[in-house]
C-alpha positions as CSV (number, residue, x, y, z in Angstrom):
1,X,141.6,121.7,79.3
2,X,138.1,120.2,79.6
3,X,139.0,117.6,77.0
4,X,142.2,116.7,78.9
5,X,140.3,116.2,82.2
6,X,137.7,114.2,80.3
7,X,140.4,112.0,78.7
8,X,142.0,111.4,82.1
9,X,138.6,110.6,83.7
10,X,137.8,108.1,80.9
11,X,141.3,106.5,81.2
12,X,140.9,106.2,85.0
13,X,137.4,104.6,84.5
14,X,138.7,102.1,82.0
15,X,141.6,101.1,84.3
16,X,139.2,100.7,87.2
17,X,136.9,98.6,85.1
18,X,139.8,96.4,84.0
19,X,141.1,96.1,87.6
20,X,137.6,95.0,88.6
21,X,137.7,92.2,86.1
22,X,139.8,90.1,88.5
23,X,137.0,87.7,89.5
24,X,138.7,86.6,92.7
25,X,137.2,83.6,94.4
26,X,135.9,80.8,92.2
27,X,136.7,80.8,88.5
28,X,133.8,80.4,86.0
29,X,132.8,76.9,85.0
30,X,135.0,75.7,82.2
31,X,133.9,73.9,79.0
32,X,133.5,70.2,79.2
33,X,136.6,68.8,80.8
34,X,138.3,65.5,79.8
35,X,139.1,65.0,83.5
36,X,135.4,64.4,84.3
37,X,134.7,60.7,84.8
38,X,131.9,58.9,83.1
39,X,130.6,55.9,85.1
40,X,128.2,53.0,84.7
41,X,124.6,54.1,85.1
42,X,121.6,52.7,86.9
43,X,118.1,53.8,87.7
44,X,117.1,54.3,91.3
45,X,113.9,55.7,92.8
46,X,114.0,58.6,95.2
47,X,110.6,58.7,96.9
48,X,108.4,58.5,93.8
49,X,110.9,60.1,91.4
50,X,112.9,57.8,89.1
51,X,116.4,59.0,88.7
52,X,119.2,57.9,86.4
53,X,122.5,58.0,88.3
54,X,126.1,57.3,87.6
55,X,127.4,54.8,90.2
56,X,130.7,55.6,92.0
57,X,131.4,52.3,93.8
58,X,135.2,52.2,94.0
59,X,137.5,54.4,96.1
60,X,138.9,56.2,93.0
61,X,135.5,56.9,91.6
62,X,134.1,58.1,94.9
63,X,137.1,60.4,95.4
64,X,136.6,62.1,92.1
65,X,132.8,62.2,92.2
66,X,131.3,65.0,90.1
67,X,134.6,67.0,89.9
68,X,135.4,68.8,86.6
69,X,131.8,68.8,85.3
70,X,130.7,72.2,83.9
71,X,127.0,71.8,84.7
72,X,125.0,68.7,85.4
73,X,121.8,68.2,83.5
74,X,118.6,68.7,85.5
75,X,118.3,65.0,86.3
76,X,122.0,64.1,86.2
77,X,123.1,62.6,89.5
78,X,125.7,60.4,91.1
79,X,125.2,57.7,93.6
80,X,128.1,56.9,95.9
81,X,128.1,53.3,97.1
82,X,130.2,52.3,100.1
83,X,131.3,48.7,100.9
84,X,130.0,49.1,104.4
85,X,128.3,51.6,106.7
86,X,130.6,54.6,107.4
87,X,130.6,58.3,108.1
88,X,131.9,59.6,104.8
89,X,132.9,63.2,104.2
90,X,132.3,65.2,101.0
91,X,133.8,68.4,99.7
92,X,133.4,70.5,96.5
93,X,137.0,70.8,95.3
94,X,137.0,71.3,91.5
95,X,133.2,71.1,91.5
96,X,131.9,74.0,89.4
97,X,128.3,74.2,90.5
98,X,126.3,73.9,93.7
99,X,124.9,70.4,94.4
100,X,122.5,68.8,96.9
101,X,123.8,65.9,98.9
102,X,121.6,63.2,100.6
103,X,123.2,60.7,103.0
104,X,121.3,57.4,102.8
105,X,121.3,54.5,105.3
106,X,121.6,50.9,104.2
107,X,117.8,50.5,104.6
108,X,117.3,53.2,101.9
109,X,116.2,56.0,104.2
110,X,117.6,59.5,103.8
111,X,119.0,60.7,107.1
112,X,120.7,64.0,106.2
113,X,120.6,66.5,103.3
114,X,123.1,69.3,102.7
115,X,123.5,72.1,100.1
116,X,127.1,71.8,98.8
117,X,128.6,75.1,97.5
118,X,130.8,75.1,94.4
119,X,134.6,75.1,95.2
120,X,134.0,74.8,98.9
121,X,136.8,72.6,100.3
122,X,135.3,72.4,103.8
123,X,134.3,68.8,104.4
124,X,130.7,67.8,105.2
125,X,130.5,64.6,107.2
126,X,127.5,62.4,107.6
127,X,126.3,62.6,111.2
128,X,125.6,58.9,111.3
129,X,126.8,55.8,109.5
130,X,125.4,55.5,106.0
131,X,125.9,53.1,103.1
132,X,125.1,55.5,100.2
133,X,125.2,59.2,99.3
134,X,123.5,60.9,96.4
135,X,124.6,64.1,94.7
136,X,122.0,65.9,92.5
137,X,121.8,69.4,91.0
138,X,121.1,72.1,93.7
139,X,117.4,72.4,94.2
140,X,116.5,68.9,92.9
141,X,115.7,67.5,96.3
142,X,113.3,70.3,97.2
143,X,111.7,70.3,93.7
144,X,110.8,66.6,94.1
145,X,109.6,66.9,97.7
146,X,112.6,64.9,99.0
147,X,113.4,65.2,102.7
148,X,114.8,63.3,105.7
149,X,113.0,60.0,105.9
150,X,112.3,59.7,102.2
151,X,113.0,56.2,101.0
152,X,115.5,55.5,98.2
153,X,115.1,52.3,96.2
154,X,118.5,51.0,94.9
155,X,118.8,47.9,92.8
156,X,120.5,45.0,94.6
157,X,123.2,44.6,92.0
158,X,124.1,48.3,92.4
159,X,124.0,48.2,96.2
160,X,126.3,45.1,96.3
161,X,128.8,46.4,93.9
162,X,131.0,48.6,96.1
163,X,134.7,48.0,96.7
164,X,136.6,49.3,99.7
């Protein structure tokens, strides 16, 4: 009888474990995804930190952003260039990891920073008109002492390259 109760208990525990395997919420980051775009790159300066960025300067590139990327490298970033000052909104649909977002005025000053959570489809708007936005791995801004008011130096050819 004790063996039968033990076997039933083990079976129930195994079923409970399997039922708990439903991860719910966000799925785990996939392997490299062919849907991730690879864009032209440039070097910008964020405060004193040089940073190599992919440049999203067309509507299609800005819309896709860093979607479908399993995990950006520690210094992998994307600069969003808008044709004119606007109040863009960002979300994290199909973005597998948390990112930091900095909204940047046309004069290069950071006016707002946000922590963007993976898979969050709630839009985050810039609170004032900006010309650029920068996405970096979560924690990068803090690790480099970047805050509101920090100046970002963007090469003229990159800043002028946006299409509506």
